[in-house]
N, C-alpha and C positions, 0 to 999 in steps of 0.2 A: 732540422730536416729529419724525418722519420724514415729509417731504412726497413723495408719489408723483406723478410727472409722466407724462403721456402720452408715450411715446417717439416721436420723430420724428427729423428730421435734427438739430434742436437737442439732443434728448434723447440721441442717440448721441454727439454732440460732448461733452456733459457727462460721459457715461460714459467716453469716451476720456480726458478730462482727469482724471477721478477715478482711473482706472487708472494713468495716468502719475504722479499725485501719490502713489499708494500705492507705486509702485516707487521714486521718488526719495527718499521719506522714510525708507526702510529703508536705512540706510547700508551694511549688509552686502551687499545686492544690488548697489548701485552700486559698491562696492569690488570685489566679485567680478567684475563685468563689466569693470571697469578692469583687473583682474588677468588676465582672459582675453585682452584685447587685448595687454597687455605680455608675457605668456607667448608668444603667437603671434609677436611681433616678436623678442624676445630669443632664444628657442630657434631660430627660423629663421635669425637672423644668426649665432648660434653654430655652427649646422650648416654654413652657408656658409663661415665662417672656417676650419673644419677640413677643407675640401675643396680639395686642391691638385692641380695637374697640370703635367707638364713632358714634354718630348720629348728623347730622347737623340741626340746628334751625336757618336758615338764616346764618349770618356770624359767629355764635357761635357754637362750638362743645359741645354737651352735652352727657351724658350717655344714652345709648340706653335703652328704656323701656323693661321690661321682656315680653315675649309672654304670652298671656292669657293661663290659664290652665283649662282643662275640669274637670268634676266631679271626675275622677279617677286620677287627677294629671298630665295627659299627656298634653304637649304643643299642642295648637290647633290654627287653622286658622278659625276665626269666623267673617266673613265679608259677608254681604248680605243685600239686601233691603227687608224690612219687612213692610207689611201693616197689622195692627193688632188692636185688641180690647181686653179688659179684659174679661176673662171667670171665673166666680165664681162657683166652684164645678164641677159637671159632665156636659158634653155637647159634642159638636163636630162641625165639619165643613165639608160640601160637596161642591165640585166645579166641573165644567167641564173645562178642559184645551183644548182649541181649536187649539193652535199653539205655536210653539217656534221658535224664530229667534235670531240672534246675529250678532256681529261684532268682527273681529279679526284683530289685528295689525300684519302685515307682514313686513319683511325687506324692507326698502325703495328702490325703483327702481331708483328714481331720488333724488339726495341729497337735503335735505330740504323739500321734499314733503312727507307728512305722507301717508303711504300706508295701507289703511284699506279695508278689503274685508268682504262680508257677509258670515256668517257661524257660526258654534258652535264648541267648543272644546268637546271631548268625554264625559266629566263629567260635562258639563253645566247642570244646573238643575233649575226646576221651580215647585212649588207645594204648599203644605199647611203644617203648623207647629203649634205645641203647645209648648211653651217655658216658663221656669220659669220667665224670665224677659228679658229686653233688654240688660243686661250686657253681655259682651263677656265671653264665657266659661261656661255659666249657662246651666243646664240640659234641654234637649229638645227631642222631637220626631217629625219626619217629614215624609210625604209621597210625593213622587216627581216623575216627569218624567225627564229622562236624555236624552242627545242628542243621545248617542249610546249604552246605557246599559239598556234601557227599564225603567219600573217602579221599584222604590226602596223604601224601608222603612229604614231610617237611624235614629239612636238615640245616644246621648252622644258621638258623633264625631267618635268613633272607631268602631261602630257596623253598619253593612250593611246587609240588607236582600233583596234578589232579588225577584221581581215580574215577570210579563209577559214581554218578550222582545218586540221589535218593537218601532215604532215612533209615532208621533202625527201630525195631520194636520187638516185643516177645514173639509176635507172629512172623516177623521177618528179620531175624538176627543177622549180624554181619561178622564173618570170620576175618581176622587180621593175623598176619605173620611178618616177622622181621628177622632176617638172618645176617650173620656176620661171617665173612671169610677173609681173614687178614684185616686190611683196612677198608674192604668193600662191604657195604651194607645194602641189602635188597629188601624191598617191601612188597608184600603180596596181599591180595584180598580174595574172598570167596563168599559165595552165597550159601554154600552147603558144607564147606570144610573138605570137599573132595576135589572139585575142579577149581584150580587157583589161577588168578590173573596177576601178572606182575604190574605193580604200580610204578616203581622207579628204582634206580640204583645210583649210589653215590660212593665216592671214596673220601674218607675222612683222614686227612694226613696226620692229625694230632691225636688219633685214638690210641691209647696205650694197650699193652698186652692184656691187662685186666680192666674191664669196664663194668659199669653198672647196667643191669638189664631189668626191665619190669614194666609195670602198668602205671598210667598217669591220667589225670583229669585236670582241667582248668577252664576258666571262662573269663574273657575280657568283660569289662563293664558294659552296661546298657547305655548306648549313646543316644542322646536326645538333642535334636537341633531345632531351635525355635527362632522365629523372626524377631530381630531387634526392633526397638522403637523407631529408630531412624532408618531402617532398612538393614541389609546384611543379615547375619545370623549369629546366634549364640549357642555354643555347644555345652552340654553337661553330661558327665559320665557317672553312672550310679552303680552300686554294688550288684554283682551277679555271680552265681556259682553254678557249676555243672557237676553232675554225678553220672558215672558210668558203671553199669552192672556187667560183670564179666563172669564167665565160667569156662570149664574145660581148658584151663590154663596148662600149657605144656611147655617145659623148658628143655633145651637140647644143649649139649656141651658140658664143660666143667664148671658147673654152678655150685658155689659153696655157701655155707651159712644159712641162716633163716631169713625170712622176709623182714625187711625193715621199712617202717613208715617214716617218711620225711616230708615236711612242708617246706619245699625249696623257696627261698626268697621271702618268707613270711615276715611282715613288718610287726614290730613290737610297739605297744602303747607305752606312755611314760611309766605306767605301773609295772611294765614287764610282761603284760598279758598279750598274747598274739592278737593282732587285728585281723578280723575275718579269716580265721584259720580254716584249713582244709581238714579232712579226716578220712579214715578208711576202716573197713572191717573185712575180715575174711574167715571163712570156714571151709576147710578142705580146698577144693579148687574153685570156690565161689568167692568173688571179690566185689566189694562196693567201694569205689574211690570217688571222693568229692574234692574239687579244687577251685581256687579263685586266682585270677591273674591271667597271664598269657605267656606263651613262648614264641616271641616274634620280635622284629625290629622295633625300637622305640622311636616314635615320630613326634612326641611332644616334649618340649623343653627349650631352654634358651639356645640360640645358635650364634655362631661367631659373626655372621653377616648382619646382625641386628644394627650395629652402628652405621652401616652403609645406607640406612634409610635417610640419613641427612644429606646424602649425595644429590637428592632432588633439588636442593637449593643451588648447589654448585652447577647442576645441569641447566637450570634456568639462566644462570649467568652465561654459560657457554652458548646457549641458544641465542641470546641477545647479541653477543659478539659475532657469532656466525652470520646472522642476518645483516648486521651492519657492515661486515666485511665485503658484501656485494652491493648493498643498497647505497652505501656511501659513494660509490662510483656513479650511480644514477643521479644521486642528489647533487653531486658536484659537476656532473656533465663529463666525467672522465671515461665513461664506458666506451664512447666512440673511439677515443684514442687507443684504448686497450684492444678494441676490435680491429682497428686499422693495423696495429702492430701484429695482430694474430688473425689472419684472414679465416683460418679454420676455427670458427667461433666455439664449436663444441670442445676443441682441444684447449682453448683458453679457459673455459669453465671447468674442464677436467683438471687442469693445472691448479686452478684456484681451490677446487675441492680437495685435491691431494695435499696441497700445502696446508690448508686448514686442518685436514684430518691428521696429518703428522704432528702439527702443533698441539692439537687437542689430545691426541694419544700420549704425547710426551708429558703433558701437564697432568692428565688424568691418572696414568698408571702409577706414578709414585704416590699421588694423593690417596688413591684407593688402597694401595698396598699398606701405607702407613696407618690409615684408618682401620683397616681390617686387622692387622697384626697387633698394633698398640691397643685398639679397642677391645680385642679379645683378651689381651692381658689385663686390662682394667676390669672387664667383666668378671674374670676369674678372681682377681684380687678382691672384688666386692662380694664374693661368695657364690657367684653364679657358676653352676656346673654345666659347661657347654657340651652339647652333643658332639662327639668326635666325628670327624669326616676325614677322608683320605687326603693326602697331599695333592693328588691330582685334582680333586674337587676344589680344594682351596685355590690352586693356581687358576682353575677355570673361572672361579668367582671373581678373582682380582683382575685377570686379563680380560675376561668377558665384560665386566662392567666398564673397563677402560675402552673396550671396543664399542660398547653401547654409547658412551659419551661421543666417540668419534663418529659413529653412524648418525647420531642425533644432530651433530654439528653439520654434517654433510646434508642431511635432510633440511635443516633450517636454512642453510645456504641456498639450496635449490628453491625453497619456498620464497626466499628473498629475491632471487633472480626472476621468479615467476610473477610475484606481486609487485616488486620494485618499490615497495613502501615498507619502511622499517616496522612501524607499529602494527600494521596488518599482518605482516609475515611473522612477527614475534608472537602475536596472539594466536595465529593459526598453529604455529609450531608447538606452543605450550599446550594448546587444546588437544592436539592429536597425539602428543608424546607423553606429556606429564599428567594431564588431568585424568585420563582413563585409569592410570595406575593408582592415583589418589582415591578416586571414587570406588574402585574395585577392592582396595585393601583397607578401607574404612567402612564403618557401619552406615553407609549411605544408600547403596544399591542392593537389591536382591542378589544372592550369590550367582544365580543363572545369568543375570545381565552382566555382572562383573566379569564372570568367566568368559562370556561372549566378547566383551570389549578387549580382554587380554588375549583373545585369539585373532581378532580381525583388525586391530589398530596397531600403529607403531609401538604402542606400550607393551606389546607382546615381548619385546626385547628384555624387559625386566625379569623374565623367567631365568635369565642366565645367573642370577644371584641366589637361586634356590639351592640349598645344600642338602636337604633331606628329601629323598624321592618318595613318591607314593608307592605303597605296596598293596597289591590286590588282596593279599591274605590278612591285611590289618584293617580293622574297622576304625576309621578316623574322620575327623572333620577336615576334609580336603578342600579347603576354601581359600581364596586369595587373602582373606583377612587373617588366616592362620599361617600364611606364608607359602601356600601351595598354588602354583600357576597351572593353567590348563594345558600348556604346551611344554615339551621338553626344553631344557636350557638352550641348546644350539638351534632348535627349531624356532623358538621365540625370537632369537637374535636374527635368524634368517628372514623372518617377517619384516623386522625393522630394516634390514639391509635391502629387501625388495622395495619397500616404500622409498628409501633413499635413492636407489637406482632409478626407479620410475620417475620420481620428481626431478632428478638430475637430467634424465633423458628429455622430459618435457621442457625443462628450462633451456636445454641445448637446442631443441627444435625451435623454440620461440626466438632464441638469439639468431638463428639462421634466417629469419624473416627479414625482409628489406627494411622494415620499420623498427628493428631491434634497437 
């Protein structure tokens, strides 16, 4: 005899316990969920163990040096030519930038003949800077002219403030000023050296009493993106340099010593010769400064989430289990018994989804955490210098991917309830959750199509595993194949949650029909 109870809070609790009992009493489901966790860990660690990296020092392979880190721990690209002097206490520098020019390496037209053309990359820059010291990654603030983005004030690598747009030429020079008052630095610009406009202000907590002040120039490489044979895109970065011409240089404050030229971050060839060195010349208050590199966040390099790519296999297993958790009741004719015991059919489905979600999260969280932590350790042991990220970002990646597993399980369950056939529901779930991510992150689809898929399909949730953000002031190959998703991490996960909620609502509405 079946006793019908009026559903309430206690009734839902009994439904939840009943669904949990159903799940744990079917050994195949428990075993499959365990296999999903083990597959995620084992394939992830296997992927990490096969990933090695080393750097050449002549005929000898050595461990690659770690990238410099900025004041907030972010990996940075800190390479530029600096003409500087020590500044004790408060002071500032004012210059007139009369022109910018540069050279860019293009693909060779004739084999063996270096093809260089005149020009500047969009974020080539020349300007003035106050910096803690000449060590890479130290705190700084700078006011600069860029090739295509006007005047900017940038500080501590990740911060960028826009000034007036436009360019610079001998007929239309640009005046720049940077002042220090304690730990506060303020940047200004002017078209005539008389009327000044403030660009921005920042406080640099780590700036010492004596800092370096001067002029600089640098240029990131020329980025060329071409279509791959199978779709997608391939990026190449080639040499580029920028030259800034300055005059009417005026220093204020206690500035000591003479001007020093320093090629910050220059790389040495095996012979000890600088590779693509910068240079400077100055006569009186006229300076010409040429630099190669960039002063910006580093966005290219191995990341700790790389082993998590193997989680797709475990996710497929979770999808299969989730579909069978509901379709088995239809196949065995038990769904009517469940509905008789729970007249509020939507609550029964909600209890089933919650039970499955809790089981999935409990299995996925330790699997993802082990894969992430141990996989990162293996990558570092194999010579890979991983780009550092904050502890909060690491927690977001681990917990977020476990939540992705959970939401995907609920979506698959809802599709199973809607379609009532295991094979069809599994195929649909894999097609809408897994396949778009695979197509977008491999050289199969054009980047535009891949980015669109990762915006509008449940696969948008995979954005939660991206550790390095996009920076507007950094020219890069921001493509899914390079690990960059079109939506912010939590926004992408919200898209997946929306699909899961919609499918669950439709399944509940279908269950309320008399022919359910």
